[in-house]
C-alpha positions in Angstrom: 72.9 48.4 109.1 69.4 46.8 109.5 67.2 49.8 108.5 67.1 51.3 105.1 68.2 55.0 104.8 67.9 57.9 102.5 69.9 61.1 102.3 68.1 64.4 103.1 69.2 68.0 103.4 67.9 71.5 103.0 68.4 73.4 99.8 70.7 76.3 100.4 68.8 78.8 98.2 65.4 78.5 100.0 65.7 76.1 102.9 63.3 73.6 101.4 63.7 69.9 102.5 65.2 67.9 99.6 66.2 64.2 99.1 69.0 62.8 97.1 67.4 61.0 94.1 68.2 58.3 91.6 69.3 60.9 89.0 72.0 62.2 91.3 70.0 65.4 92.0 68.3 66.9 95.1 64.6 66.5 94.7 61.7 67.8 96.8 59.9 64.4 96.5 61.2 61.6 98.8 59.6 59.0 96.4 62.6 59.2 94.0 65.2 58.9 96.7 68.2 56.5 96.5 67.6 54.0 99.3 70.6 52.6 101.1 70.1 49.0 102.3 73.6 48.3 103.4 76.3 49.9 105.4 78.4 50.5 102.2 75.5 52.1 100.4 74.8 54.4 103.4 78.5 55.4 103.5 78.4 56.2 99.8 75.3 58.5 100.4 77.0 60.1 103.3 80.0 60.9 101.2 77.7 62.4 98.5 76.1 64.6 101.2 79.4 65.8 102.5 80.5 66.7 99.0 77.3 68.6 98.3 77.6 70.5 101.6 81.2 71.4 100.8 80.0 72.8 97.4 77.4 74.9 99.1 74.5 73.1 97.4 72.7 72.0 100.6 73.0 72.2 104.3 71.9 70.1 107.3 72.7 66.9 105.5 71.5 63.7 107.2 70.8 60.0 106.6 67.3 59.2 107.6 65.9 55.8 108.4 62.9 54.8 106.2 60.7 51.9 105.4 59.3 51.0 102.1 55.5 50.2 102.2 53.6 49.3 99.1 56.2 51.0 96.9 56.3 54.2 98.9 59.3 55.5 100.9 58.2 56.6 104.4 60.5 58.0 107.1 60.3 56.3 110.5 60.6 59.4 112.6 57.7 61.9 112.7 60.0 64.9 112.2 61.2 63.5 108.9 57.7 62.5 107.8 56.6 66.1 108.3 59.6 67.3 106.3 58.7 64.8 103.5 54.9 65.2 103.5 54.3 68.7 104.8 52.5 70.1 107.9 50.2 67.9 109.9 47.4 70.4 110.0 45.5 72.3 107.3 46.0 76.0 107.1 42.9 78.1 107.3 42.9 81.2 105.1 
């Protein structure tokens, strides 16, 4: 594995995008995510995701490729950036 990865899913209760964090919990902020830098670490995260899915804690569990820039975790794909950071436009009320 050459690219760092984090584990993401959607919370079962409300569908909100969540990220597996350093405390072993699902967090709405990607900045606390466990970052897998090796194949073994990615496999460990994948197993955690499968177990959480089986327990009905989360759904749509995926490993997402990220980069770390200036201490910040940023998904490489636009879709995942939107999930992590929110909409790309401001809502007008």
